[in-house]
mmJSON file of the N, C-alpha and C atoms, coordinates in Angstrom:
{"data_MODEL":{"atom_site":{
"group_PDB":["ATOM","ATOM","ATOM","ATOM","ATOM","ATOM","ATOM","ATOM","ATOM","ATOM","ATOM","ATOM","ATOM","ATOM","ATOM","ATOM","ATOM","ATOM","ATOM","ATOM","ATOM","ATOM","ATOM","ATOM","ATOM","ATOM","ATOM","ATOM","ATOM","ATOM","ATOM","ATOM","ATOM","ATOM","ATOM","ATOM","ATOM","ATOM","ATOM","ATOM","ATOM","ATOM","ATOM","ATOM","ATOM","ATOM","ATOM","ATOM","ATOM","ATOM","ATOM","ATOM","ATOM","ATOM","ATOM","ATOM","ATOM","ATOM","ATOM","ATOM","ATOM","ATOM","ATOM","ATOM","ATOM","ATOM","ATOM","ATOM","ATOM","ATOM","ATOM","ATOM","ATOM","ATOM","ATOM","ATOM","ATOM","ATOM","ATOM","ATOM","ATOM","ATOM","ATOM","ATOM","ATOM","ATOM","ATOM","ATOM","ATOM","ATOM","ATOM","ATOM","ATOM","ATOM","ATOM","ATOM","ATOM","ATOM","ATOM","ATOM","ATOM","ATOM","ATOM","ATOM","ATOM","ATOM","ATOM","ATOM","ATOM","ATOM","ATOM","ATOM","ATOM","ATOM","ATOM","ATOM","ATOM","ATOM","ATOM","ATOM","ATOM","ATOM","ATOM","ATOM","ATOM","ATOM","ATOM","ATOM","ATOM","ATOM","ATOM","ATOM","ATOM","ATOM","ATOM","ATOM","ATOM","ATOM","ATOM","ATOM","ATOM","ATOM","ATOM","ATOM","ATOM","ATOM","ATOM","ATOM","ATOM","ATOM","ATOM","ATOM","ATOM","ATOM","ATOM","ATOM","ATOM","ATOM","ATOM","ATOM","ATOM","ATOM","ATOM","ATOM","ATOM","ATOM","ATOM","ATOM","ATOM","ATOM","ATOM","ATOM","ATOM","ATOM","ATOM","ATOM","ATOM","ATOM","ATOM","ATOM","ATOM","ATOM","ATOM","ATOM","ATOM","ATOM","ATOM","ATOM","ATOM","ATOM","ATOM","ATOM","ATOM","ATOM","ATOM","ATOM","ATOM","ATOM","ATOM","ATOM","ATOM","ATOM","ATOM","ATOM","ATOM","ATOM","ATOM","ATOM","ATOM","ATOM","ATOM","ATOM","ATOM","ATOM","ATOM","ATOM","ATOM","ATOM","ATOM","ATOM","ATOM","ATOM","ATOM","ATOM","ATOM","ATOM","ATOM","ATOM","ATOM","ATOM","ATOM"],
"id":[1,2,3,4,5,6,7,8,9,10,11,12,13,14,15,16,17,18,19,20,21,22,23,24,25,26,27,28,29,30,31,32,33,34,35,36,37,38,39,40,41,42,43,44,45,46,47,48,49,50,51,52,53,54,55,56,57,58,59,60,61,62,63,64,65,66,67,68,69,70,71,72,73,74,75,76,77,78,79,80,81,82,83,84,85,86,87,88,89,90,91,92,93,94,95,96,97,98,99,100,101,102,103,104,105,106,107,108,109,110,111,112,113,114,115,116,117,118,119,120,121,122,123,124,125,126,127,128,129,130,131,132,133,134,135,136,137,138,139,140,141,142,143,144,145,146,147,148,149,150,151,152,153,154,155,156,157,158,159,160,161,162,163,164,165,166,167,168,169,170,171,172,173,174,175,176,177,178,179,180,181,182,183,184,185,186,187,188,189,190,191,192,193,194,195,196,197,198,199,200,201,202,203,204,205,206,207,208,209,210,211,212,213,214,215,216,217,218,219,220,221,222,223,224,225,226,227,228,229,230,231],
"type_symbol":["N","C","C","N","C","C","N","C","C","N","C","C","N","C","C","N","C","C","N","C","C","N","C","C","N","C","C","N","C","C","N","C","C","N","C","C","N","C","C","N","C","C","N","C","C","N","C","C","N","C","C","N","C","C","N","C","C","N","C","C","N","C","C","N","C","C","N","C","C","N","C","C","N","C","C","N","C","C","N","C","C","N","C","C","N","C","C","N","C","C","N","C","C","N","C","C","N","C","C","N","C","C","N","C","C","N","C","C","N","C","C","N","C","C","N","C","C","N","C","C","N","C","C","N","C","C","N","C","C","N","C","C","N","C","C","N","C","C","N","C","C","N","C","C","N","C","C","N","C","C","N","C","C","N","C","C","N","C","C","N","C","C","N","C","C","N","C","C","N","C","C","N","C","C","N","C","C","N","C","C","N","C","C","N","C","C","N","C","C","N","C","C","N","C","C","N","C","C","N","C","C","N","C","C","N","C","C","N","C","C","N","C","C","N","C","C","N","C","C","N","C","C","N","C","C","N","C","C","N","C","C"],
"label_atom_id":["N","CA","C","N","CA","C","N","CA","C","N","CA","C","N","CA","C","N","CA","C","N","CA","C","N","CA","C","N","CA","C","N","CA","C","N","CA","C","N","CA","C","N","CA","C","N","CA","C","N","CA","C","N","CA","C","N","CA","C","N","CA","C","N","CA","C","N","CA","C","N","CA","C","N","CA","C","N","CA","C","N","CA","C","N","CA","C","N","CA","C","N","CA","C","N","CA","C","N","CA","C","N","CA","C","N","CA","C","N","CA","C","N","CA","C","N","CA","C","N","CA","C","N","CA","C","N","CA","C","N","CA","C","N","CA","C","N","CA","C","N","CA","C","N","CA","C","N","CA","C","N","CA","C","N","CA","C","N","CA","C","N","CA","C","N","CA","C","N","CA","C","N","CA","C","N","CA","C","N","CA","C","N","CA","C","N","CA","C","N","CA","C","N","CA","C","N","CA","C","N","CA","C","N","CA","C","N","CA","C","N","CA","C","N","CA","C","N","CA","C","N","CA","C","N","CA","C","N","CA","C","N","CA","C","N","CA","C","N","CA","C","N","CA","C","N","CA","C","N","CA","C","N","CA","C","N","CA","C","N","CA","C","N","CA","C","N","CA","C"],
"label_alt_id":[null,null,null,null,null,null,null,null,null,null,null,null,null,null,null,null,null,null,null,null,null,null,null,null,null,null,null,null,null,null,null,null,null,null,null,null,null,null,null,null,null,null,null,null,null,null,null,null,null,null,null,null,null,null,null,null,null,null,null,null,null,null,null,null,null,null,null,null,null,null,null,null,null,null,null,null,null,null,null,null,null,null,null,null,null,null,null,null,null,null,null,null,null,null,null,null,null,null,null,null,null,null,null,null,null,null,null,null,null,null,null,null,null,null,null,null,null,null,null,null,null,null,null,null,null,null,null,null,null,null,null,null,null,null,null,null,null,null,null,null,null,null,null,null,null,null,null,null,null,null,null,null,null,null,null,null,null,null,null,null,null,null,null,null,null,null,null,null,null,null,null,null,null,null,null,null,null,null,null,null,null,null,null,null,null,null,null,null,null,null,null,null,null,null,null,null,null,null,null,null,null,null,null,null,null,null,null,null,null,null,null,null,null,null,null,null,null,null,null,null,null,null,null,null,null,null,null,null,null,null,null],
"label_comp_id":["MET","MET","MET","ALA","ALA","ALA","LYS","LYS","LYS","TYR","TYR","TYR","GLY","GLY","GLY","GLN","GLN","GLN","HIS","HIS","HIS","ALA","ALA","ALA","PRO","PRO","PRO","ARG","ARG","ARG","PRO","PRO","PRO","LEU","LEU","LEU","LEU","LEU","LEU","ALA","ALA","ALA","LEU","LEU","LEU","PHE","PHE","PHE","ALA","ALA","ALA","ALA","ALA","ALA","LYS","LYS","LYS","ARG","ARG","ARG","ARG","ARG","ARG","LEU","LEU","LEU","SER","SER","SER","LEU","LEU","LEU","ALA","ALA","ALA","SER","SER","SER","LEU","LEU","LEU","ARG","ARG","ARG","GLU","GLU","GLU","LEU","LEU","LEU","LYS","LYS","LYS","ILE","ILE","ILE","THR","THR","THR","ASP","ASP","ASP","ALA","ALA","ALA","MET","MET","MET","LEU","LEU","LEU","MET","MET","MET","ARG","ARG","ARG","THR","THR","THR","ALA","ALA","ALA","GLN","GLN","GLN","HIS","HIS","HIS","PRO","PRO","PRO","GLU","GLU","GLU","PHE","PHE","PHE","GLY","GLY","GLY","GLU","GLU","GLU","VAL","VAL","VAL","THR","THR","THR","LEU","LEU","LEU","ALA","ALA","ALA","GLN","GLN","GLN","LEU","LEU","LEU","LEU","LEU","LEU","ALA","ALA","ALA","CYS","CYS","CYS","TRP","TRP","TRP","LEU","LEU","LEU","THR","THR","THR","HIS","HIS","HIS","ASP","ASP","ASP","LEU","LEU","LEU","ALA","ALA","ALA","HIS","HIS","HIS","ILE","ILE","ILE","ALA","ALA","ALA","GLN","GLN","GLN","ILE","ILE","ILE","ALA","ALA","ALA","ARG","ARG","ARG","VAL","VAL","VAL","LEU","LEU","LEU","VAL","VAL","VAL","ARG","ARG","ARG","ARG","ARG","ARG","GLN","GLN","GLN"],
"label_asym_id":["A","A","A","A","A","A","A","A","A","A","A","A","A","A","A","A","A","A","A","A","A","A","A","A","A","A","A","A","A","A","A","A","A","A","A","A","A","A","A","A","A","A","A","A","A","A","A","A","A","A","A","A","A","A","A","A","A","A","A","A","A","A","A","A","A","A","A","A","A","A","A","A","A","A","A","A","A","A","A","A","A","A","A","A","A","A","A","A","A","A","A","A","A","A","A","A","A","A","A","A","A","A","A","A","A","A","A","A","A","A","A","A","A","A","A","A","A","A","A","A","A","A","A","A","A","A","A","A","A","A","A","A","A","A","A","A","A","A","A","A","A","A","A","A","A","A","A","A","A","A","A","A","A","A","A","A","A","A","A","A","A","A","A","A","A","A","A","A","A","A","A","A","A","A","A","A","A","A","A","A","A","A","A","A","A","A","A","A","A","A","A","A","A","A","A","A","A","A","A","A","A","A","A","A","A","A","A","A","A","A","A","A","A","A","A","A","A","A","A","A","A","A","A","A","A","A","A","A","A","A","A"],
"label_entity_id":["1","1","1","1","1","1","1","1","1","1","1","1","1","1","1","1","1","1","1","1","1","1","1","1","1","1","1","1","1","1","1","1","1","1","1","1","1","1","1","1","1","1","1","1","1","1","1","1","1","1","1","1","1","1","1","1","1","1","1","1","1","1","1","1","1","1","1","1","1","1","1","1","1","1","1","1","1","1","1","1","1","1","1","1","1","1","1","1","1","1","1","1","1","1","1","1","1","1","1","1","1","1","1","1","1","1","1","1","1","1","1","1","1","1","1","1","1","1","1","1","1","1","1","1","1","1","1","1","1","1","1","1","1","1","1","1","1","1","1","1","1","1","1","1","1","1","1","1","1","1","1","1","1","1","1","1","1","1","1","1","1","1","1","1","1","1","1","1","1","1","1","1","1","1","1","1","1","1","1","1","1","1","1","1","1","1","1","1","1","1","1","1","1","1","1","1","1","1","1","1","1","1","1","1","1","1","1","1","1","1","1","1","1","1","1","1","1","1","1","1","1","1","1","1","1","1","1","1","1","1","1"],
"label_seq_id":[1,1,1,2,2,2,3,3,3,4,4,4,5,5,5,6,6,6,7,7,7,8,8,8,9,9,9,10,10,10,11,11,11,12,12,12,13,13,13,14,14,14,15,15,15,16,16,16,17,17,17,18,18,18,19,19,19,20,20,20,21,21,21,22,22,22,23,23,23,24,24,24,25,25,25,26,26,26,27,27,27,28,28,28,29,29,29,30,30,30,31,31,31,32,32,32,33,33,33,34,34,34,35,35,35,36,36,36,37,37,37,38,38,38,39,39,39,40,40,40,41,41,41,42,42,42,43,43,43,44,44,44,45,45,45,46,46,46,47,47,47,48,48,48,49,49,49,50,50,50,51,51,51,52,52,52,53,53,53,54,54,54,55,55,55,56,56,56,57,57,57,58,58,58,59,59,59,60,60,60,61,61,61,62,62,62,63,63,63,64,64,64,65,65,65,66,66,66,67,67,67,68,68,68,69,69,69,70,70,70,71,71,71,72,72,72,73,73,73,74,74,74,75,75,75,76,76,76,77,77,77],
"pdbx_PDB_ins_code":[null,null,null,null,null,null,null,null,null,null,null,null,null,null,null,null,null,null,null,null,null,null,null,null,null,null,null,null,null,null,null,null,null,null,null,null,null,null,null,null,null,null,null,null,null,null,null,null,null,null,null,null,null,null,null,null,null,null,null,null,null,null,null,null,null,null,null,null,null,null,null,null,null,null,null,null,null,null,null,null,null,null,null,null,null,null,null,null,null,null,null,null,null,null,null,null,null,null,null,null,null,null,null,null,null,null,null,null,null,null,null,null,null,null,null,null,null,null,null,null,null,null,null,null,null,null,null,null,null,null,null,null,null,null,null,null,null,null,null,null,null,null,null,null,null,null,null,null,null,null,null,null,null,null,null,null,null,null,null,null,null,null,null,null,null,null,null,null,null,null,null,null,null,null,null,null,null,null,null,null,null,null,null,null,null,null,null,null,null,null,null,null,null,null,null,null,null,null,null,null,null,null,null,null,null,null,null,null,null,null,null,null,null,null,null,null,null,null,null,null,null,null,null,null,null,null,null,null,null,null,null],
"Cartn_x":[21.172,20.737,21.034,19.987,20.322,21.104,21.867,22.765,22.157,21.57,20.829,21.643,22.917,23.669,24.291,24.288,24.77,23.697,22.516,21.39,21.001,20.437,19.959,18.784,18.561,17.484,16.043,15.867,14.619,14.027,14.645,14.144,13.961,14.736,14.588,13.368,13.074,11.863,10.736,10.718,9.553,9.27,10.322,10.166,9.746,10.112,9.579,8.149,7.75,6.44,5.463,5.871,5.096,4.942,6.003,5.891,5.026,5.0,4.305,2.804,2.506,1.07,0.581,1.309,0.934,0.611,1.488,1.366,0.101,-0.05,-1.244,-2.584,-2.558,-3.724,-4.087,-2.967,-3.178,-3.799,-3.242,-3.742,-5.298,-5.738,-7.081,-7.889,-7.422,-8.264,-8.589,-7.798,-8.045,-9.136,-9.69,-10.779,-10.745,-9.649,-9.449,-10.361,-10.993,-11.932,-11.199,-11.967,-11.404,-11.197,-12.185,-11.982,-10.756,-10.527,-9.153,-7.978,-8.078,-6.784,-6.462,-7.497,-7.196,-6.792,-6.783,-6.263,-4.829,-4.484,-3.044,-2.296,-1.086,-0.217,1.035,1.835,3.234,4.316,4.917,6.155,7.315,8.295,9.527,10.338,10.325,11.084,10.284,9.011,8.271,7.101,6.861,5.732,4.509,3.443,2.164,2.01,1.535,1.306,-0.052,-0.574,-1.811,-1.498,-2.491,-2.43,-2.134,-2.719,-2.588,-1.172,-0.716,0.875,1.85,1.546,2.397,2.212,1.066,0.871,1.496,1.428,2.073,3.591,4.24,5.6,5.957,5.066,5.283,5.239,4.284,4.144,5.312,5.875,7.055,8.284,8.295,9.409,9.376,8.164,7.891,8.352,7.833,8.089,9.777,10.432,11.883,12.402,11.825,12.477,12.241,10.946,10.681,11.559,11.965,12.889,14.393,14.719,16.023,16.02,14.962,14.901,14.965,14.231,14.209,15.684,16.387,17.793,18.714,18.551,19.389,19.148,17.812,17.403,17.944,17.883,18.44,19.932,20.651,22.025,22.57,21.714,22.108,21.704,21.111,20.663,21.753],
"Cartn_y":[-14.988,-13.659,-13.536,-13.17,-13.037,-11.658,-11.708,-10.645,-10.123,-8.902,-8.423,-7.406,-7.045,-5.977,-6.371,-7.74,-8.204,-8.218,-7.943,-8.036,-6.695,-6.638,-5.396,-4.987,-3.661,-3.094,-3.461,-3.644,-3.852,-5.228,-6.397,-7.588,-7.494,-6.82,-6.769,-6.024,-4.943,-4.05,-4.848,-5.576,-6.466,-7.592,-8.186,-9.065,-8.512,-7.343,-6.547,-6.274,-5.712,-5.461,-6.655,-7.802,-9.059,-9.513,-9.433,-9.905,-9.038,-7.642,-6.758,-6.979,-7.179,-7.408,-8.607,-9.67,-10.884,-10.609,-9.855,-9.486,-8.71,-7.659,-6.819,-7.637,-8.566,-9.43,-10.305,-10.813,-11.64,-10.89,-9.765,-8.833,-8.359,-8.139,-7.759,-9.088,-10.22,-11.438,-11.537,-11.094,-11.16,-10.331,-9.322,-8.503,-7.961,-7.3,-6.702,-5.645,-5.646,-4.686,-3.679,-2.532,-1.483,-2.22,-3.126,-3.805,-4.64,-5.339,-6.154,-5.292,-4.049,-3.171,-2.796,-2.865,-2.387,-3.507,-4.801,-5.91,-5.791,-6.357,-6.105,-7.428,-7.389,-8.506,-8.007,-8.958,-8.75,-8.711,-7.578,-7.689,-7.823,-8.603,-8.897,-7.736,-6.739,-5.48,-4.354,-4.255,-2.993,-3.207,-4.437,-4.739,-4.693,-4.215,-4.367,-3.379,-4.048,-3.313,-3.64,-2.782,-3.01,-3.62,-4.262,-4.668,-3.494,-2.341,-1.116,-0.639,-0.69,-0.231,-1.145,-2.525,-3.439,-3.207,-3.067,-2.896,-1.426,-0.523,0.738,0.589,-0.214,-0.524,-1.276,-2.195,-2.946,-2.009,-1.105,-0.116,0.831,1.294,1.995,1.292,0.034,-0.736,-0.997,-1.245,-1.22,0.113,1.276,2.534,2.803,2.315,2.415,1.633,0.419,-0.154,0.474,1.178,1.823,2.897,3.668,4.829,4.271,3.186,2.692,2.33,1.688,1.33,2.685,3.732,5.006,5.565,5.474,6.095,5.29,3.941,3.106,3.485,3.513,3.868,5.272,6.24,7.544,7.467,6.726,6.692,6.04,4.966,4.308,4.983,6.049,6.832,7.738],
"Cartn_z":[9.482,8.95,7.449,6.701,5.221,4.963,3.923,3.586,2.275,2.351,1.172,0.36,0.929,0.261,-1.098,-1.255,-2.499,-3.594,-3.364,-4.341,-4.836,-6.025,-6.704,-5.841,-5.763,-5.053,-5.579,-6.772,-7.507,-6.916,-7.067,-6.563,-5.026,-4.274,-2.901,-2.457,-3.306,-3.115,-3.378,-4.399,-4.795,-3.684,-3.177,-2.068,-0.798,-0.515,0.73,0.386,-0.73,-1.077,-0.884,-1.517,-1.403,0.017,0.891,2.246,3.077,2.789,3.453,3.102,1.746,1.355,2.111,2.103,2.919,4.426,4.91,6.402,6.634,5.786,5.924,5.597,4.687,4.443,5.589,6.206,7.446,8.603,8.696,9.754,9.597,8.283,8.044,8.216,7.984,8.236,9.813,10.589,11.912,12.593,11.707,11.933,13.321,13.638,14.973,15.2,16.412,16.834,17.75,18.141,19.045,20.39,20.717,22.135,22.091,20.985,20.868,21.085,20.422,20.426,21.791,22.677,24.029,24.989,24.451,25.358,25.629,26.759,27.228,27.293,27.286,27.504,28.198,28.652,29.257,28.253,28.044,27.167,28.068,27.646,28.554,28.985,28.051,28.544,29.049,28.315,28.576,29.61,30.121,30.974,30.098,30.703,30.167,28.966,27.863,26.659,26.088,25.216,24.567,23.141,22.529,21.151,20.215,20.55,19.722,19.798,21.071,21.132,20.39,20.337,19.72,18.162,17.741,16.237,15.756,16.69,16.334,16.192,17.08,17.005,15.715,15.352,14.085,12.98,12.915,11.799,11.697,12.864,12.857,12.265,12.636,12.131,10.67,10.19,8.678,8.001,8.673,7.964,8.047,9.079,9.071,7.944,7.637,6.477,5.156,5.135,3.81,3.742,4.855,4.727,4.344,4.835,4.501,2.814,2.424,1.035,0.259,0.609,0.002,-0.11,0.973,1.034,0.121,0.058,-0.765,-2.226,-2.619,-3.944,-4.446,-3.508,-3.926,-4.196,-3.326,-3.413,-4.69,-5.189,-6.434,-7.833,-7.654,-8.775,-9.286],
"occupancy":[1.0,1.0,1.0,1.0,1.0,1.0,1.0,1.0,1.0,1.0,1.0,1.0,1.0,1.0,1.0,1.0,1.0,1.0,1.0,1.0,1.0,1.0,1.0,1.0,1.0,1.0,1.0,1.0,1.0,1.0,1.0,1.0,1.0,1.0,1.0,1.0,1.0,1.0,1.0,1.0,1.0,1.0,1.0,1.0,1.0,1.0,1.0,1.0,1.0,1.0,1.0,1.0,1.0,1.0,1.0,1.0,1.0,1.0,1.0,1.0,1.0,1.0,1.0,1.0,1.0,1.0,1.0,1.0,1.0,1.0,1.0,1.0,1.0,1.0,1.0,1.0,1.0,1.0,1.0,1.0,1.0,1.0,1.0,1.0,1.0,1.0,1.0,1.0,1.0,1.0,1.0,1.0,1.0,1.0,1.0,1.0,1.0,1.0,1.0,1.0,1.0,1.0,1.0,1.0,1.0,1.0,1.0,1.0,1.0,1.0,1.0,1.0,1.0,1.0,1.0,1.0,1.0,1.0,1.0,1.0,1.0,1.0,1.0,1.0,1.0,1.0,1.0,1.0,1.0,1.0,1.0,1.0,1.0,1.0,1.0,1.0,1.0,1.0,1.0,1.0,1.0,1.0,1.0,1.0,1.0,1.0,1.0,1.0,1.0,1.0,1.0,1.0,1.0,1.0,1.0,1.0,1.0,1.0,1.0,1.0,1.0,1.0,1.0,1.0,1.0,1.0,1.0,1.0,1.0,1.0,1.0,1.0,1.0,1.0,1.0,1.0,1.0,1.0,1.0,1.0,1.0,1.0,1.0,1.0,1.0,1.0,1.0,1.0,1.0,1.0,1.0,1.0,1.0,1.0,1.0,1.0,1.0,1.0,1.0,1.0,1.0,1.0,1.0,1.0,1.0,1.0,1.0,1.0,1.0,1.0,1.0,1.0,1.0,1.0,1.0,1.0,1.0,1.0,1.0,1.0,1.0,1.0,1.0,1.0,1.0,1.0,1.0,1.0,1.0,1.0,1.0],
"B_iso_or_equiv":[0.0,0.0,0.0,0.0,0.0,0.0,0.0,0.0,0.0,0.0,0.0,0.0,0.0,0.0,0.0,0.0,0.0,0.0,0.0,0.0,0.0,0.0,0.0,0.0,0.0,0.0,0.0,0.0,0.0,0.0,0.0,0.0,0.0,0.0,0.0,0.0,0.0,0.0,0.0,0.0,0.0,0.0,0.0,0.0,0.0,0.0,0.0,0.0,0.0,0.0,0.0,0.0,0.0,0.0,0.0,0.0,0.0,0.0,0.0,0.0,0.0,0.0,0.0,0.0,0.0,0.0,0.0,0.0,0.0,0.0,0.0,0.0,0.0,0.0,0.0,0.0,0.0,0.0,0.0,0.0,0.0,0.0,0.0,0.0,0.0,0.0,0.0,0.0,0.0,0.0,0.0,0.0,0.0,0.0,0.0,0.0,0.0,0.0,0.0,0.0,0.0,0.0,0.0,0.0,0.0,0.0,0.0,0.0,0.0,0.0,0.0,0.0,0.0,0.0,0.0,0.0,0.0,0.0,0.0,0.0,0.0,0.0,0.0,0.0,0.0,0.0,0.0,0.0,0.0,0.0,0.0,0.0,0.0,0.0,0.0,0.0,0.0,0.0,0.0,0.0,0.0,0.0,0.0,0.0,0.0,0.0,0.0,0.0,0.0,0.0,0.0,0.0,0.0,0.0,0.0,0.0,0.0,0.0,0.0,0.0,0.0,0.0,0.0,0.0,0.0,0.0,0.0,0.0,0.0,0.0,0.0,0.0,0.0,0.0,0.0,0.0,0.0,0.0,0.0,0.0,0.0,0.0,0.0,0.0,0.0,0.0,0.0,0.0,0.0,0.0,0.0,0.0,0.0,0.0,0.0,0.0,0.0,0.0,0.0,0.0,0.0,0.0,0.0,0.0,0.0,0.0,0.0,0.0,0.0,0.0,0.0,0.0,0.0,0.0,0.0,0.0,0.0,0.0,0.0,0.0,0.0,0.0,0.0,0.0,0.0,0.0,0.0,0.0,0.0,0.0,0.0],
"pdbx_formal_charge":[null,null,null,null,null,null,null,null,null,null,null,null,null,null,null,null,null,null,null,null,null,null,null,null,null,null,null,null,null,null,null,null,null,null,null,null,null,null,null,null,null,null,null,null,null,null,null,null,null,null,null,null,null,null,null,null,null,null,null,null,null,null,null,null,null,null,null,null,null,null,null,null,null,null,null,null,null,null,null,null,null,null,null,null,null,null,null,null,null,null,null,null,null,null,null,null,null,null,null,null,null,null,null,null,null,null,null,null,null,null,null,null,null,null,null,null,null,null,null,null,null,null,null,null,null,null,null,null,null,null,null,null,null,null,null,null,null,null,null,null,null,null,null,null,null,null,null,null,null,null,null,null,null,null,null,null,null,null,null,null,null,null,null,null,null,null,null,null,null,null,null,null,null,null,null,null,null,null,null,null,null,null,null,null,null,null,null,null,null,null,null,null,null,null,null,null,null,null,null,null,null,null,null,null,null,null,null,null,null,null,null,null,null,null,null,null,null,null,null,null,null,null,null,null,null,null,null,null,null,null,null],
"auth_seq_id":[1,1,1,2,2,2,3,3,3,4,4,4,5,5,5,6,6,6,7,7,7,8,8,8,9,9,9,10,10,10,11,11,11,12,12,12,13,13,13,14,14,14,15,15,15,16,16,16,17,17,17,18,18,18,19,19,19,20,20,20,21,21,21,22,22,22,23,23,23,24,24,24,25,25,25,26,26,26,27,27,27,28,28,28,29,29,29,30,30,30,31,31,31,32,32,32,33,33,33,34,34,34,35,35,35,36,36,36,37,37,37,38,38,38,39,39,39,40,40,40,41,41,41,42,42,42,43,43,43,44,44,44,45,45,45,46,46,46,47,47,47,48,48,48,49,49,49,50,50,50,51,51,51,52,52,52,53,53,53,54,54,54,55,55,55,56,56,56,57,57,57,58,58,58,59,59,59,60,60,60,61,61,61,62,62,62,63,63,63,64,64,64,65,65,65,66,66,66,67,67,67,68,68,68,69,69,69,70,70,70,71,71,71,72,72,72,73,73,73,74,74,74,75,75,75,76,76,76,77,77,77],
"auth_comp_id":["MET","MET","MET","ALA","ALA","ALA","LYS","LYS","LYS","TYR","TYR","TYR","GLY","GLY","GLY","GLN","GLN","GLN","HIS","HIS","HIS","ALA","ALA","ALA","PRO","PRO","PRO","ARG","ARG","ARG","PRO","PRO","PRO","LEU","LEU","LEU","LEU","LEU","LEU","ALA","ALA","ALA","LEU","LEU","LEU","PHE","PHE","PHE","ALA","ALA","ALA","ALA","ALA","ALA","LYS","LYS","LYS","ARG","ARG","ARG","ARG","ARG","ARG","LEU","LEU","LEU","SER","SER","SER","LEU","LEU","LEU","ALA","ALA","ALA","SER","SER","SER","LEU","LEU","LEU","ARG","ARG","ARG","GLU","GLU","GLU","LEU","LEU","LEU","LYS","LYS","LYS","ILE","ILE","ILE","THR","THR","THR","ASP","ASP","ASP","ALA","ALA","ALA","MET","MET","MET","LEU","LEU","LEU","MET","MET","MET","ARG","ARG","ARG","THR","THR","THR","ALA","ALA","ALA","GLN","GLN","GLN","HIS","HIS","HIS","PRO","PRO","PRO","GLU","GLU","GLU","PHE","PHE","PHE","GLY","GLY","GLY","GLU","GLU","GLU","VAL","VAL","VAL","THR","THR","THR","LEU","LEU","LEU","ALA","ALA","ALA","GLN","GLN","GLN","LEU","LEU","LEU","LEU","LEU","LEU","ALA","ALA","ALA","CYS","CYS","CYS","TRP","TRP","TRP","LEU","LEU","LEU","THR","THR","THR","HIS","HIS","HIS","ASP","ASP","ASP","LEU","LEU","LEU","ALA","ALA","ALA","HIS","HIS","HIS","ILE","ILE","ILE","ALA","ALA","ALA","GLN","GLN","GLN","ILE","ILE","ILE","ALA","ALA","ALA","ARG","ARG","ARG","VAL","VAL","VAL","LEU","LEU","LEU","VAL","VAL","VAL","ARG","ARG","ARG","ARG","ARG","ARG","GLN","GLN","GLN"],
"auth_asym_id":["A","A","A","A","A","A","A","A","A","A","A","A","A","A","A","A","A","A","A","A","A","A","A","A","A","A","A","A","A","A","A","A","A","A","A","A","A","A","A","A","A","A","A","A","A","A","A","A","A","A","A","A","A","A","A","A","A","A","A","A","A","A","A","A","A","A","A","A","A","A","A","A","A","A","A","A","A","A","A","A","A","A","A","A","A","A","A","A","A","A","A","A","A","A","A","A","A","A","A","A","A","A","A","A","A","A","A","A","A","A","A","A","A","A","A","A","A","A","A","A","A","A","A","A","A","A","A","A","A","A","A","A","A","A","A","A","A","A","A","A","A","A","A","A","A","A","A","A","A","A","A","A","A","A","A","A","A","A","A","A","A","A","A","A","A","A","A","A","A","A","A","A","A","A","A","A","A","A","A","A","A","A","A","A","A","A","A","A","A","A","A","A","A","A","A","A","A","A","A","A","A","A","A","A","A","A","A","A","A","A","A","A","A","A","A","A","A","A","A","A","A","A","A","A","A","A","A","A","A","A","A"],
"auth_atom_id":["N","CA","C","N","CA","C","N","CA","C","N","CA","C","N","CA","C","N","CA","C","N","CA","C","N","CA","C","N","CA","C","N","CA","C","N","CA","C","N","CA","C","N","CA","C","N","CA","C","N","CA","C","N","CA","C","N","CA","C","N","CA","C","N","CA","C","N","CA","C","N","CA","C","N","CA","C","N","CA","C","N","CA","C","N","CA","C","N","CA","C","N","CA","C","N","CA","C","N","CA","C","N","CA","C","N","CA","C","N","CA","C","N","CA","C","N","CA","C","N","CA","C","N","CA","C","N","CA","C","N","CA","C","N","CA","C","N","CA","C","N","CA","C","N","CA","C","N","CA","C","N","CA","C","N","CA","C","N","CA","C","N","CA","C","N","CA","C","N","CA","C","N","CA","C","N","CA","C","N","CA","C","N","CA","C","N","CA","C","N","CA","C","N","CA","C","N","CA","C","N","CA","C","N","CA","C","N","CA","C","N","CA","C","N","CA","C","N","CA","C","N","CA","C","N","CA","C","N","CA","C","N","CA","C","N","CA","C","N","CA","C","N","CA","C","N","CA","C","N","CA","C","N","CA","C","N","CA","C","N","CA","C","N","CA","C","N","CA","C"],
"pdbx_PDB_model_num":[1,1,1,1,1,1,1,1,1,1,1,1,1,1,1,1,1,1,1,1,1,1,1,1,1,1,1,1,1,1,1,1,1,1,1,1,1,1,1,1,1,1,1,1,1,1,1,1,1,1,1,1,1,1,1,1,1,1,1,1,1,1,1,1,1,1,1,1,1,1,1,1,1,1,1,1,1,1,1,1,1,1,1,1,1,1,1,1,1,1,1,1,1,1,1,1,1,1,1,1,1,1,1,1,1,1,1,1,1,1,1,1,1,1,1,1,1,1,1,1,1,1,1,1,1,1,1,1,1,1,1,1,1,1,1,1,1,1,1,1,1,1,1,1,1,1,1,1,1,1,1,1,1,1,1,1,1,1,1,1,1,1,1,1,1,1,1,1,1,1,1,1,1,1,1,1,1,1,1,1,1,1,1,1,1,1,1,1,1,1,1,1,1,1,1,1,1,1,1,1,1,1,1,1,1,1,1,1,1,1,1,1,1,1,1,1,1,1,1,1,1,1,1,1,1,1,1,1,1,1,1]
}}}
């Protein structure tokens, strides 16, 4: 696991932004339809989940990281 605490926030924020842009571009390339969002799969812990639920969890995860970044930036000012 990478240790990010030793690095300045600005390059880490740029890295996060770049990786997020790539992820969102990849997601757009999938051209996910409403019907695809309703497809289900088995999650090892939660049982049956839809693609929409999985994407919502990923979004929440990203937003949590953005909130962490904001807290760090506020503390460093």
